C-alpha angles and dihedrals in degrees: 000000000000121000118242120235107248087209088069108022104032105048120140104243107197095154121048095187095104093050089049090051093050091046093052092043090055090053093045096050088048092056120101127203111231102134112104129171127199119250120218090267092053101049114106116245127359094112091125119079103248093225137353117285099247140021099044099087092230127110114276118256132176101192142014088222088078110127093239091060122087109255087018125129124287120250113216095358132152114295096191088241101088120134116218099172122132122202128219124175118249092248089053093050094051092046091052089051092052093049091049093051090047089054090050092045092051089051088053092241098132128085129179121208136184097232140349087236094242113162106145104018094257126149092222090063091059093041090055094051091052094047091050088055089050090240112167111237092246131104099335117180111201119194114202130177094234134004101230126173097268093048093052091046092050096047109029093086097047102105096195096047132077119192119204138169115243094256092056094058112127138177094246095059092039095053094043094051119098088197131020113203113194120194107222096237090061096057092080090050090052091053092048095050099047104034106005122134092260088066095048 
């Protein structure tokens, strides 16, 4: 069993604002802009004036494509080119990840294991390991040092588990996980990524 670095997994988190910002940024950056509305110049038809300018007693209109008409264009609608991304600095992201990991560790939701027990790349091998750990089959985040072919084959069909490498840890996955299982060899990589000399 590997010891967890207290600088990462034992922070005192008194303000959750940064974690919230990182969580919202993940969702915003995952959002795509597909919705598009038609402006009055893009609506089909409406080229003919609906009635003459004067003499009818009705308000004057030049086109049924007017936004106030039913089936008319949309004023100020979506263009399909909206940018929803939110930016956080690298240091802010890493600090938020450390805070999220500390919160999960405080909640005793993190387990460190020597190995996933994968020999032949079979799903049942990983299921057995999780069962032996008494991990509930619900929202499990597994952190591995590398995603090799056997690991992918053994975990891809486990609906309740997500497998990531240390540098792909993010606040969204951490906070949504009921249990985080870290393979021992990945602990050093987490340390190097979050507080290593290259980040000093």
